[in-house]
N, C-alpha and C positions, 0 to 999 in steps of 0.2 A: 259458111255459106250465107250469102246475103238474101234478104227478102226482096226479090227482084220481079217486076212485072214490066215487060216491054212496053215502051211508050205507045207503040201502035195499037195496044190493047185498051187504051184509055177512052176510046169513043170520040165523038165529035166535039169541037170547041164549044165552050159554054161561057156565059157572062158571070161575073162575080155576084150578080144579083140572085142567082139560083144555086150558088155554091153552098153545099151543106156541110155542117159540122160533121166530123168523122170521115170525110173524104181523104183518101190516101194522098200523101205528098211524096214525090220522087225527085231525085236530082237528075241532071242531064244524062248520067250514066245508066239510069233506070233503077238505081238503088233506092229502096224505100227510106225516106227521112223520117217520116211520122205521119201524123193525121192533122187535118184542119181542126183546131179547137174552136176558133172564132174568126169570123170575117170582120175586118175593120173598114168601115166605109162610112161616108156621110151621105145617107140616102136622099136628103133634101137637095144636096148639091150634086148628086150623082158622081161622087168622087171615091175611088177605090184606094185605100191607104195600104192594104196588105192583109196578111193573115197571121194569127197566132197559131203556131204549130206545136202540137204535142209530140215531143221526141222522148226517147229512152233516157235522155240527159235532162229532161225538164222542158219547160216552155221556151220557144224561140220565136223571133219575129222575122217574117219575110216581108219586106216592103214590096209595093207594086212593081218597082223597078227590078226586083230580084226574082220576079215570077215570069217564066218563059211561056207558060200556057195554062189555061184552065180548061179542063175537059170533063166529060160526063162522069168518068170514073177516076179522076185523079187530077193533081196539080203538079206541074213541073217547075222547080226552082232552078235558078241559074247558077247557084253556088252550092258547094257541099254543106252538109248539115253543120259541120264544125265551124263554118263561117257565118252562120246565122246568129245574130246578136240576141242576148237575153233581154227581155223587156226590163227596163229599170225605172225607178221612180223619177230620177233626174238624169235623162240621158245627156251625154256631153254634146254641146252644140257642134254642128258640122255644116258643111256647105249646102246640104240637102235639107231644107227646112220641112219638106213633106216627109222625109224619113224620120226626122226628130219627132214631128207631130204624130206620126204613126206609132213610134215607140212609146210616146206618152199615152196614146189611146190604148195601146196593148197593156201598159202597166195598169192604167185605170180600170180596164176590164178585168184584169187578173185579181186586183185587190178588192173589187166590189163584193159586198156580202152576197152569199148565194142562198 
């Protein structure tokens, strides 16, 4: 049995600027992927890179391009949890420099002393 909440129960659309840590993250099918661990953004430039998602398999990174919607009570990602990448110290370069930058930011956030 999956931990499922219908997307229509997520409330009204919201900005990444008010997205709280601990907000539930769902895939398009409505299955819970995890929770928002940290929002990655450049506040000065008003650029949203993505979120670090806490899953049962560890931390994963969902880039802004992989997010279908941010709502009052949840985030919807466009890909299944298994397709979200682990943040890594040196992500392999790819065609999407914003994705690579987001992965680097995710890794730096994860390794910072708490």
